[in-house]
DSSP file (Angstrom, degrees, kcal/mol; ACC not computed):
  #  RESIDUE AA STRUCTURE BP1 BP2  ACC     N-H-->O    O-->H-N    N-H-->O    O-->H-N    TCO  KAPPA ALPHA  PHI   PSI    X-CA   Y-CA   Z-CA
    1    1 A M              0   0    0      0, 0.0     2,-0.1     0, 0.0     4,-0.1   0.000 360.0 360.0 360.0 178.4    0.0    0.0    0.0
    2    2 A T        -     0   0    0      2,-0.5     0, 0.0     1,-0.0     0, 0.0  -0.326 360.0 -87.1-100.3-173.6    0.9    3.6    0.0
    3    3 A D  S    S+     0   0    0     -2,-0.1     2,-0.5     2,-0.1    -1,-0.0   0.729 108.8  84.2 -67.4 -21.4    1.3    6.1    2.9
    4    4 A S  S    S-     0   0    0      1,-0.0    -2,-0.5     0, 0.0     0, 0.0  -0.740  77.6-140.0 -88.6 122.5   -2.4    6.8    2.5
    5    5 A E        -     0   0    0     -2,-0.5    -2,-0.1    -4,-0.1     2,-0.1  -0.595  24.6-113.1 -78.1 139.4   -4.7    4.3    4.3
    6    6 A P        -     0   0    0      0, 0.0     2,-0.3     0, 0.0    -1,-0.1  -0.375  29.7-157.5 -69.1 152.4   -7.8    3.3    2.4
    7    7 A S        -     0   0    0     -2,-0.1     2,-0.1     0, 0.0     0, 0.0  -0.952  27.8 -94.7-128.0 152.2  -11.2    4.4    3.8
    8    8 A A        +     0   0    0     -2,-0.3     3,-0.1     1,-0.2    58,-0.0  -0.395  41.6 168.4 -65.8 138.0  -14.6    2.9    3.2
    9    9 A H        -     0   0    0      1,-0.4    57,-0.4    -2,-0.1     2,-0.3   0.708  56.9 -28.3-114.8 -49.1  -16.6    4.6    0.4
   10   10 A H        -     0   0    0     55,-0.1     2,-0.5    58,-0.0    -1,-0.4  -0.988  42.7-122.2-162.2 166.1  -19.6    2.3   -0.3
   11   11 A V  E     -a   67   0A   0     55,-2.2    57,-3.2    -2,-0.3     2,-0.4  -0.989  36.7-146.5-113.6 126.1  -21.0   -1.2   -0.3
   12   12 A G  E     -a   68   0A   0     -2,-0.5     2,-0.4    55,-0.2    57,-0.2  -0.770  16.8-173.8-103.2 140.6  -22.2   -2.2   -3.8
   13   13 A I  E     -a   69   0A   0     55,-3.1    57,-2.2    -2,-0.4     2,-0.5  -0.986  16.9-144.9-129.2 119.8  -25.1   -4.5   -4.7
   14   14 A T  E     -a   70   0A   0     -2,-0.4     2,-0.3    55,-0.2    57,-0.2  -0.729  24.5-178.2 -84.7 129.3  -25.7   -5.5   -8.3
   15   15 A V  E     -a   71   0A   0     55,-2.6    57,-0.5    -2,-0.5     3,-0.2  -0.860  32.6-138.9-124.9 158.7  -29.4   -5.7   -9.2
   16   16 A S  S    S+     0   0    0     -2,-0.3     2,-0.3     1,-0.3    -1,-0.1   0.729  98.1  29.2 -89.5 -22.2  -31.2   -6.7  -12.4
   17   17 A D     >  -     0   0    0      1,-0.1     4,-2.1    53,-0.1     3,-0.5  -0.808  61.6-177.1-141.0  96.9  -33.8   -3.9  -12.1
   18   18 A L  H  > S+     0   0    0     -2,-0.3     4,-2.9     1,-0.2    -1,-0.1   0.887  85.4  54.5 -61.0 -42.0  -32.8   -0.7  -10.4
   19   19 A E  H  4 S+     0   0    0      1,-0.2    -1,-0.2     2,-0.2    -2,-0.0   0.788 112.8  43.8 -67.5 -26.7  -36.3    0.9  -10.7
   20   20 A E  H  4 S+     0   0    0     -3,-0.5     4,-0.3     2,-0.1    -1,-0.2   0.832 119.9  40.6 -82.1 -35.1  -37.9   -2.1   -9.0
   21   21 A T  H >X S+     0   0    0     -4,-2.1     3,-1.2     1,-0.2     4,-1.1   0.843  99.8  70.6 -85.5 -35.6  -35.3   -2.5   -6.2
   22   22 A L  H 3X S+     0   0    0     -4,-2.9     4,-2.6     1,-0.3     5,-0.3   0.860  91.1  59.2 -53.8 -43.2  -34.6    1.1   -5.3
   23   23 A P  H 3>>S+     0   0    0      0, 0.0     4,-2.6     0, 0.0     5,-1.3   0.825 100.3  58.2 -59.9 -29.2  -38.0    1.7   -3.6
   24   24 A F  I <>>S+     0   0    0     -3,-1.2     5,-2.2    -4,-0.3     4,-0.6   0.954 113.0  37.6 -62.2 -49.1  -37.3   -1.1   -1.1
   25   25 A Y  I  <5S+     0   0    0     -4,-1.1     6,-2.5    -3,-0.2    -1,-0.2   0.868 127.1  37.2 -71.6 -36.7  -34.1    0.6    0.1
   26   26 A R  I  <5S+     0   0    0     -4,-2.6     4,-0.3     4,-0.2    -2,-0.2   0.949 130.5  23.7 -79.9 -52.1  -35.6    4.1   -0.1
   27   27 A D  I  <5S+     0   0    0     -4,-2.6    -3,-0.2    -5,-0.3    -2,-0.1   0.878 130.0  35.7 -89.3 -41.1  -39.2    3.6    1.0
   28   28 A V  I  <<S+     0   0    0     -5,-1.3    -3,-0.2    -4,-0.6    -4,-0.1   0.934 130.5  30.1 -80.7 -47.6  -39.2    0.4    3.1
   29   29 A L  S   <S-     0   0    0     -5,-2.2    -3,-0.2    -6,-0.2    -2,-0.1   0.624 102.3-128.6 -89.3 -12.8  -35.8    0.8    4.8
   30   30 A G        +     0   0    0     -6,-0.3     2,-0.2    -4,-0.3    -4,-0.2   0.721  48.4 157.3  78.8  22.6  -35.9    4.7    4.8
   31   31 A L        -     0   0    0     -6,-2.5     2,-0.4    31,-0.1    -1,-0.2  -0.584  41.2-120.5 -82.6 145.3  -32.5    5.3    3.2
   32   32 A E  E     -B   61   0A   0     29,-1.2    29,-2.7    -2,-0.2     2,-0.6  -0.702  15.5-130.9 -87.8 129.6  -31.9    8.6    1.5
   33   33 A V  E     +B   60   0A   0     -2,-0.4    27,-0.3    27,-0.2     3,-0.1  -0.708  31.4 172.3 -76.5 118.5  -31.0    8.6   -2.2
   34   34 A V  E     +     0   0A   0     25,-2.7     2,-0.3    -2,-0.6    26,-0.2   0.576  60.4  11.8-106.3 -13.0  -28.0   11.0   -2.4
   35   35 A D  E     -B   59   0A   0     24,-1.4    24,-2.9     2,-0.0     2,-0.4  -0.955  49.8-171.2-163.6 143.8  -27.0   10.4   -6.1
   36   36 A R  E     +B   58   0A   0     -2,-0.3     2,-0.3    22,-0.2    22,-0.2  -0.996  27.8 148.6-132.8 134.6  -28.2    8.9   -9.3
   37   37 A F  E     -B   57   0A   0     20,-1.8    20,-3.3    -2,-0.4     2,-0.4  -0.988  37.1-128.4-161.0 166.6  -25.9    8.5  -12.4
   38   38 A H  E     -B   56   0A   0     -2,-0.3     2,-0.4    18,-0.2    18,-0.2  -0.946  19.8-170.9-119.9 139.2  -25.0    6.6  -15.5
   39   39 A V  E     +B   55   0A   0     16,-2.5    16,-3.0    -2,-0.4     2,-0.2  -0.999  21.4 134.1-131.8 137.3  -21.5    5.3  -16.4
   40   40 A G        +     0   0    0     -2,-0.4     4,-0.4    14,-0.2    14,-0.2  -0.817  17.6  93.6-154.2-165.4  -20.4    3.8  -19.6
   41   41 A G  S  > S-     0   0    0     12,-0.4     4,-2.4    -2,-0.2     5,-0.2  -0.149  82.6 -61.0  94.9 171.3  -17.6    3.9  -22.1
   42   42 A E  H  > S+     0   0    0      1,-0.2     4,-2.8     2,-0.2     5,-0.2   0.878 128.1  52.9 -61.9 -43.8  -14.3    2.2  -22.8
   43   43 A A  H  > S+     0   0    0      1,-0.2     4,-2.3     2,-0.2    -1,-0.2   0.910 112.1  46.1 -62.3 -41.6  -12.6    3.1  -19.5
   44   44 A F  H  > S+     0   0    0     -4,-0.4     4,-2.3     2,-0.2     5,-0.3   0.939 112.4  50.3 -65.5 -46.5  -15.6    1.8  -17.5
   45   45 A S  H  X>S+     0   0    0     -4,-2.4     5,-1.5     8,-0.3     4,-1.1   0.915 113.3  46.3 -56.8 -44.9  -15.7   -1.4  -19.5
   46   46 A D  H  <5S+     0   0    0     -4,-2.8    -1,-0.2     1,-0.2    -2,-0.2   0.906 111.2  52.4 -63.5 -41.8  -12.0   -2.0  -19.0
   47   47 A A  H  <5S+     0   0    0     -4,-2.3    -2,-0.2     1,-0.2    -1,-0.2   0.878 117.6  35.8 -65.4 -39.0  -12.2   -1.3  -15.3
   48   48 A V  H  <5S-     0   0    0     -4,-2.3    -1,-0.2     2,-0.2    -2,-0.2   0.531 105.7-125.0 -93.6  -6.6  -15.1   -3.8  -14.6
   49   49 A G  T  <5S+     0   0    0     -4,-1.1     2,-0.4    -5,-0.3    -3,-0.2   0.815  70.4 121.9  70.3  30.7  -13.8   -6.3  -17.1
   50   50 A V    > < -     0   0    0     -5,-1.5     3,-1.5    -6,-0.2    -1,-0.2  -0.980  65.5-120.2-129.7 118.6  -17.1   -6.5  -19.1
   51   51 A E  T 3  S-     0   0    0     -2,-0.4    -9,-0.0     1,-0.3    -5,-0.0  -0.317  94.2  -0.9 -60.2 133.5  -17.1   -5.7  -22.8
   52   52 A D  T 3  S+     0   0    0      1,-0.2    -1,-0.3   -10,-0.1     2,-0.1   0.785  92.6 178.2  57.5  32.9  -19.4   -2.7  -23.6
   53   53 A A    <   +     0   0    0     -3,-1.5   -12,-0.4   -12,-0.1     2,-0.3  -0.381  11.4 174.8 -70.0 142.1  -20.5   -2.4  -20.0
   54   54 A R  E     - C   0  73A   0     19,-2.5    19,-2.5   -14,-0.2     2,-0.4  -0.969   9.5-161.7-138.4 150.9  -22.8    0.4  -18.9
   55   55 A G  E     -BC  39  72A   0    -16,-3.0   -16,-2.5    -2,-0.3     2,-0.5  -0.998  17.2-152.4-141.3 140.8  -24.3    1.0  -15.5
   56   56 A E  E     -BC  38  71A   0     15,-2.3    15,-2.4    -2,-0.4     2,-0.3  -0.953  31.4-165.0-104.1 125.9  -27.2    2.8  -13.9
   57   57 A F  E     -BC  37  70A   0    -20,-3.3   -20,-1.8    -2,-0.5     2,-0.4  -0.846  21.3-174.6-119.3 147.2  -26.3    3.7  -10.3
   58   58 A A  E     -BC  36  69A   0     11,-2.2    11,-2.9    -2,-0.3     2,-0.5  -0.982  12.1-158.1-135.1 128.7  -28.1    4.9   -7.2
   59   59 A H  E     -BC  35  68A   0    -24,-2.9   -25,-2.7    -2,-0.4   -24,-1.4  -0.916  10.4-170.0-106.7 132.4  -26.3    5.8   -4.0
   60   60 A L  E     -BC  33  67A   0      7,-2.7     7,-2.8    -2,-0.5     2,-0.5  -0.932  17.2-130.4-122.2 145.6  -28.1    5.8   -0.7
   61   61 A E  E     +BC  32  66A   0    -29,-2.7   -29,-1.2    -2,-0.4     5,-0.2  -0.828  21.0 178.0-100.5 130.0  -27.0    7.1    2.6
   62   62 A A        -     0   0    0      3,-1.8     3,-0.4    -2,-0.5   -31,-0.1  -0.542  69.3 -72.7-126.3  64.2  -27.3    4.9    5.7
   63   63 A E  S    S-     0   0    0      1,-0.2     3,-0.1    -2,-0.1    -2,-0.0   0.934 116.6 -15.4  45.2  66.6  -25.7    7.1    8.4
   64   64 A G  S    S+     0   0    0      1,-0.1     2,-0.5     0, 0.0    -1,-0.2   0.327 122.3  90.0  97.0  -6.9  -22.1    6.9    7.4
   65   65 A C        -     0   0    0     -3,-0.4    -3,-1.8     2,-0.0     2,-0.4  -0.971  63.7-151.6-123.5 116.6  -22.4    3.9    5.1
   66   66 A R  E     - C   0  61A   0     -2,-0.5   -55,-2.2   -57,-0.4     2,-0.5  -0.730   7.2-156.1 -87.5 131.8  -23.1    4.5    1.5
   67   67 A I  E     -aC  11  60A   0     -7,-2.8    -7,-2.7    -2,-0.4     2,-0.6  -0.940   5.5-157.0-109.8 127.1  -25.0    1.8   -0.3
   68   68 A E  E     -aC  12  59A   0    -57,-3.2   -55,-3.1    -2,-0.5     2,-0.5  -0.913   5.4-167.4-108.4 119.1  -24.6    1.6   -4.1
   69   69 A L  E     -aC  13  58A   0    -11,-2.9   -11,-2.2    -2,-0.6     2,-0.4  -0.901  14.2-176.5 -99.3 132.5  -27.2   -0.1   -6.2
   70   70 A V  E     -aC  14  57A   0    -57,-2.2   -55,-2.6    -2,-0.5     2,-0.6  -0.993  20.2-161.3-137.3 132.6  -26.1   -0.8   -9.8
   71   71 A E  E     -aC  15  56A   0    -15,-2.4   -15,-2.3    -2,-0.4     2,-0.3  -0.954  23.3-155.8-108.2 118.1  -27.9   -2.2  -12.8
   72   72 A Y  E     - C   0  55A   0     -2,-0.6   -17,-0.2   -57,-0.5   -19,-0.1  -0.660   6.7-127.7 -96.5 148.7  -25.4   -3.4  -15.5
   73   73 A E  E    S+ C   0  54A   0    -19,-2.5   -19,-2.5    -2,-0.3     2,-0.1  -0.986  98.2  38.6-129.4 132.9  -25.8   -3.8  -19.2
   74   74 A P  S    S-     0   0    0      0, 0.0     2,-0.4     0, 0.0    -1,-0.3   0.592  94.4-151.6 -71.4 150.2  -25.1   -6.3  -20.4
   75   75 A E        -     0   0    0     -2,-0.1     2,-0.2   -59,-0.0    -2,-0.1  -0.739  11.6-125.6 -91.9 134.8  -26.4   -8.3  -17.5
   76   76 A A        -     0   0    0     -2,-0.4     2,-0.3    -3,-0.0     3,-0.2  -0.576  31.2-154.8 -73.5 141.6  -24.9  -11.7  -16.7
   77   77 A R        +     0   0    0     -2,-0.2    -1,-0.0     1,-0.1     0, 0.0  -0.829  59.3  29.6-117.7 156.2  -27.6  -14.4  -16.5
   78   78 A G  S    S+     0   0    0     -2,-0.3    -1,-0.1     1,-0.2    -2,-0.0   0.612  70.4 135.5  80.4  13.6  -27.9  -17.7  -14.8
   79   79 A V        -     0   0    0     -3,-0.2    -1,-0.2     3,-0.0     3,-0.1  -0.855  49.6-137.1 -96.5 114.7  -25.8  -17.0  -11.7
   80   80 A P        -     0   0    0      0, 0.0     2,-0.2     0, 0.0    -3,-0.0  -0.371  22.9-104.7 -70.8 149.2  -27.6  -18.3   -8.6
   81   81 A A        -     0   0    0      1,-0.1     2,-0.2    -2,-0.1     8,-0.1  -0.521  38.4-119.2 -70.5 136.6  -27.6  -16.2   -5.4
   82   82 A A        -     0   0    0     -2,-0.2     8,-0.2     6,-0.1     2,-0.1  -0.506  22.6-118.3 -76.4 143.4  -25.3  -17.5   -2.8
   83   83 A G    >   -     0   0    0     -2,-0.2     3,-2.0     1,-0.1     6,-0.2  -0.410  32.2-105.4 -72.2 159.4  -26.6  -18.6    0.6
   84   84 A L  T 3  S+     0   0    0      1,-0.3     5,-0.1    -2,-0.1    -1,-0.1   0.770 119.9  53.4 -60.1 -26.3  -25.4  -16.7    3.6
   85   85 A N  T 3  S+     0   0    0      2,-0.1    -1,-0.3     3,-0.1     3,-0.0   0.344  87.9  99.9 -93.3   8.2  -23.1  -19.5    4.6
   86   86 A Q  S X  S-     0   0    0     -3,-2.0     3,-2.3     1,-0.1    -4,-0.1  -0.770  85.1-102.4 -95.0 137.3  -21.4  -19.9    1.3
   87   87 A P  T 3  S+     0   0    0      0, 0.0     3,-0.1     0, 0.0    -1,-0.1  -0.305 110.6  27.5 -54.1 136.1  -17.9  -18.3    0.7
   88   88 A G  T 3  S+     0   0    0      1,-0.3    -6,-0.1    -4,-0.1    -4,-0.1   0.279  87.2 139.2  92.2  -9.5  -18.3  -15.1   -1.3
   89   89 A A    <   -     0   0    0     -3,-2.3    -1,-0.3    -6,-0.2     2,-0.3  -0.381  32.6-166.7 -66.9 146.3  -21.8  -14.5    0.0
   90   90 A T        +     0   0    0     -8,-0.2     2,-0.3    -3,-0.1    -8,-0.0  -0.909  14.4 170.3-131.1 158.9  -22.5  -10.8    0.9
   91   91 A H        -     0   0    0     -2,-0.3     2,-0.5    43,-0.1    45,-0.2  -0.967  30.8-118.4-157.9 162.7  -25.2   -8.9    2.7
   92   92 A V  E     -d  136   0B   0     43,-1.2    45,-3.0    -2,-0.3     2,-0.5  -0.907  23.4-152.7-104.8 133.4  -25.8   -5.4    4.0
   93   93 A G  E     -d  137   0B   0     -2,-0.5     2,-0.5    43,-0.2    45,-0.2  -0.934  11.1-172.0-108.6 126.0  -26.2   -4.9    7.7
   94   94 A L  E     -d  138   0B   0     43,-3.2    45,-2.1    -2,-0.5     2,-0.3  -0.973  15.8-138.9-121.3 124.4  -28.3   -1.9    8.9
   95   95 A A  E     -d  139   0B   0     -2,-0.5     2,-0.3    43,-0.2    45,-0.2  -0.594  22.3-175.8 -81.2 139.6  -28.5   -0.9   12.6
   96   96 A V  E     -d  140   0B   0     43,-2.6    45,-0.7    -2,-0.3     3,-0.3  -0.923  30.1-132.4-131.0 157.8  -31.9    0.1   14.0
   97   97 A D  S    S+     0   0    0     -2,-0.3     2,-0.4     1,-0.3    -1,-0.1   0.857  99.8  23.2 -77.5 -36.5  -33.0    1.4   17.4
   98   98 A D     >  -     0   0    0      1,-0.1     4,-2.2    41,-0.1    -1,-0.3  -0.833  62.9-176.9-137.7  94.8  -36.0   -0.9   17.8
   99   99 A L  H  > S+     0   0    0     -2,-0.4     4,-3.0    -3,-0.3     5,-0.2   0.879  85.0  54.2 -63.0 -40.6  -35.9   -4.1   15.8
  100  100 A E  H  > S+     0   0    0      1,-0.2     4,-2.5     2,-0.2    -1,-0.2   0.919 110.1  47.4 -59.9 -43.6  -39.3   -5.3   17.0
  101  101 A A  H  > S+     0   0    0      2,-0.2     4,-1.6     1,-0.2    -1,-0.2   0.904 113.1  48.2 -65.3 -41.3  -40.9   -2.0   15.8
  102  102 A V  H  X S+     0   0    0     -4,-2.2     4,-0.8     2,-0.2    -2,-0.2   0.928 112.1  49.5 -64.0 -44.8  -39.1   -2.1   12.5
  103  103 A A  H >< S+     0   0    0     -4,-3.0     3,-0.8     1,-0.2    -2,-0.2   0.911 110.9  49.8 -60.2 -43.2  -40.2   -5.8   12.0
  104  104 A D  H 3< S+     0   0    0     -4,-2.5    -1,-0.2     1,-0.2    -2,-0.2   0.812 110.4  51.1 -65.4 -30.0  -43.8   -4.9   12.8
  105  105 A A  H 3< S+     0   0    0     -4,-1.6    -1,-0.2    -3,-0.2    -2,-0.2   0.550  82.7 113.4 -86.8  -8.2  -43.7   -2.0   10.3
  106  106 A L  S << S-     0   0    0     -3,-0.8   -78,-0.0    -4,-0.8   -77,-0.0  -0.390  78.0-105.9 -64.7 138.0  -42.4   -4.0    7.4
  107  107 A P    >   -     0   0    0      0, 0.0     3,-1.9     0, 0.0    -1,-0.1  -0.322  28.9-116.4 -58.9 148.2  -44.8   -4.4    4.5
  108  108 A E  T 3  S+     0   0    0      1,-0.3    -2,-0.1    -3,-0.1    -3,-0.0   0.746 111.6  62.1 -61.1 -24.2  -46.3   -7.9    4.4
  109  109 A D  T 3  S+     0   0    0      2,-0.1    -1,-0.3     0, 0.0    -3,-0.0   0.449  76.3 104.4 -85.5   2.5  -44.7   -8.6    1.0
  110  110 A V  S <  S-     0   0    0     -3,-1.9     2,-0.2    18,-0.0    20,-0.1  -0.744  74.7-129.6 -82.9 116.6  -41.2   -8.2    2.3
  111  111 A P        -     0   0    0      0, 0.0    18,-2.3     0, 0.0     2,-0.4  -0.451  26.2-165.9 -68.1 134.6  -39.7  -11.7    2.6
  112  112 A T  B     -E  128   0B   0     16,-0.2    16,-0.3    -2,-0.2     3,-0.1  -0.932  25.5-151.8-120.3 146.5  -38.1  -12.5    5.9
  113  113 A V  S    S-     0   0    0     14,-2.9     2,-0.3     1,-0.4    -1,-0.1   0.868  83.4 -28.8 -78.5 -40.3  -35.8  -15.3    6.9
  114  114 A S        -     0   0    0     13,-0.8    -1,-0.4    -3,-0.1    13,-0.3  -0.960  69.9 -95.4-160.4 168.8  -37.1  -15.1   10.5
  115  115 A G  S    S-     0   0    0     -2,-0.3    12,-0.2     1,-0.2    10,-0.1  -0.215  74.1 -49.6 -76.5-179.2  -38.5  -12.6   12.9
  116  116 A P        -     0   0    0      0, 0.0     2,-0.4     0, 0.0    10,-0.2  -0.269  62.9-177.2 -56.8 136.7  -36.2  -10.9   15.4
  117  117 A R  E     -F  125   0B   0      8,-2.5     8,-3.0    -3,-0.1     2,-0.6  -0.994  23.8-134.5-135.8 140.5  -33.9  -13.2   17.3
  118  118 A T  E     -F  124   0B   0     -2,-0.4     6,-0.3     6,-0.3     5,-0.0  -0.877  27.2-146.4 -97.8 121.0  -31.4  -12.5   20.1
  119  119 A T    >   -     0   0    0      4,-2.8     3,-2.2    -2,-0.6    -1,-0.0  -0.242  30.0 -98.5 -81.2 170.8  -28.2  -14.3   19.4
  120  120 A E  T 3  S+     0   0    0      1,-0.3    -1,-0.1     2,-0.1    -2,-0.0   0.686 123.7  62.8 -64.5 -16.7  -25.8  -15.7   22.1
  121  121 A S  T 3  S-     0   0    0      2,-0.2    -1,-0.3     1,-0.0     3,-0.1   0.578 119.2-111.3 -81.3  -8.7  -23.7  -12.5   21.7
  122  122 A G  S <  S+     0   0    0     -3,-2.2     2,-0.4     1,-0.3    -2,-0.1   0.393  76.5 129.4  95.4  -3.0  -26.7  -10.5   22.9
  123  123 A T        -     0   0    0     -5,-0.0    -4,-2.8    16,-0.0     2,-0.5  -0.717  53.4-138.5 -88.7 133.6  -27.4   -8.8   19.5
  124  124 A S  E     +FG 118 140B   0     16,-1.1    16,-2.6    -2,-0.4     2,-0.3  -0.810  35.1 167.2 -90.8 128.1  -31.0   -8.9   18.2
  125  125 A I  E     +FG 117 139B   0     -8,-3.0    -8,-2.5    -2,-0.5     2,-0.3  -0.907  20.6 176.6-136.4 161.0  -31.0   -9.6   14.4
  126  126 A M  E     - G   0 138B   0     12,-1.7    12,-3.1    -2,-0.3     2,-0.4  -0.939  20.7-136.6-156.5 153.7  -33.3  -10.6   11.6
  127  127 A F  E     + G   0 137B   0    -13,-0.3   -14,-2.9    -2,-0.3   -13,-0.8  -0.940  20.2 178.2-114.5 135.6  -32.7  -11.0    7.8
  128  128 A V  E     -EG 112 136B   0      8,-2.7     8,-2.8    -2,-0.4     2,-0.4  -0.776  22.4-127.3-120.4 170.9  -35.0   -9.7    5.1
  129  129 A R  E     - G   0 135B   0    -18,-2.3    -2,-0.0    -2,-0.3     5,-0.0  -0.971  13.7-132.9-124.2 139.0  -34.7   -9.9    1.4
  130  130 A D    >   -     0   0    0      4,-2.3     3,-2.5    -2,-0.4  -109,-0.1  -0.182  48.9 -81.3 -75.1 179.2  -34.9   -7.1   -1.1
  131  131 A P  T 3  S+     0   0    0      0, 0.0    -1,-0.1     0, 0.0  -110,-0.1   0.667 134.6  48.5 -60.2 -15.0  -37.1   -7.6   -4.3
  132  132 A E  T 3  S-     0   0    0      2,-0.1    -2,-0.0  -111,-0.1  -111,-0.0   0.195 121.8-105.2-108.3  15.7  -34.2   -9.5   -5.9
  133  133 A S    <   +     0   0    0     -3,-2.5     0, 0.0     1,-0.3     0, 0.0   0.585  67.1 152.3  73.2  14.0  -33.6  -11.8   -2.9
  134  134 A N        -     0   0    0      1,-0.1    -4,-2.3   -43,-0.0    -1,-0.3  -0.591  49.0-115.2 -70.3 134.1  -30.5  -10.0   -1.8
  135  135 A P  E     - G   0 129B   0      0, 0.0   -43,-1.2     0, 0.0     2,-0.4  -0.510  30.8-172.1 -76.8 138.8  -30.1  -10.5    2.0
  136  136 A V  E     -dG  92 128B   0     -8,-2.8    -8,-2.7    -2,-0.2     2,-0.5  -0.994  12.4-147.6-128.5 122.6  -30.3   -7.5    4.3
  137  137 A E  E     -dG  93 127B   0    -45,-3.0   -43,-3.2    -2,-0.4     2,-0.5  -0.784   7.9-164.2 -92.0 130.5  -29.5   -7.8    8.0
  138  138 A L  E     +dG  94 126B   0    -12,-3.1   -12,-1.7    -2,-0.5     2,-0.4  -0.964  17.4 178.0-109.6 128.5  -31.4   -5.6   10.4
  139  139 A L  E     -dG  95 125B   0    -45,-2.1   -43,-2.6    -2,-0.5     2,-0.6  -0.987  28.6-140.2-138.0 145.4  -29.8   -5.5   13.8
  140  140 A E  E      dG  96 124B   0    -16,-2.6   -16,-1.1    -2,-0.4   -43,-0.1  -0.899 360.0 360.0-101.8 119.6  -30.5   -3.7   17.1
  141  141 A V              0   0    0    -45,-0.7    -1,-0.1    -2,-0.6   -44,-0.1   0.390 360.0 360.0-115.2 360.0  -27.2   -2.6   18.7
């Protein structure tokens, strides 16, 4: 590395339909959309290693953690979503003040893995899935 230490910028989630997925993060989870933009061109394609790549991006603010939703073209097909216990699996963790209240306020169509559970570490957690089945952990700290 260099003399400059890296700092966190964002957590990225690739989605197949940004317009369908964005309302979950904005309206259901209450995150603020802070930027929307499009990126394409040769430099972007080279950087992501995908020929003729283009992306539609939305950045959302989660109190110090930026979440980036990106819809790519061309979209890769046929890649199954990894389970949480598989190497390479990812999820976004969002802290809330009152997990029971958040769970009770979730729309009925939001898939949940379970209701709130308190783990042996003392943290209350639950996992929900966004419209594309990406896991999102909600935790009370």
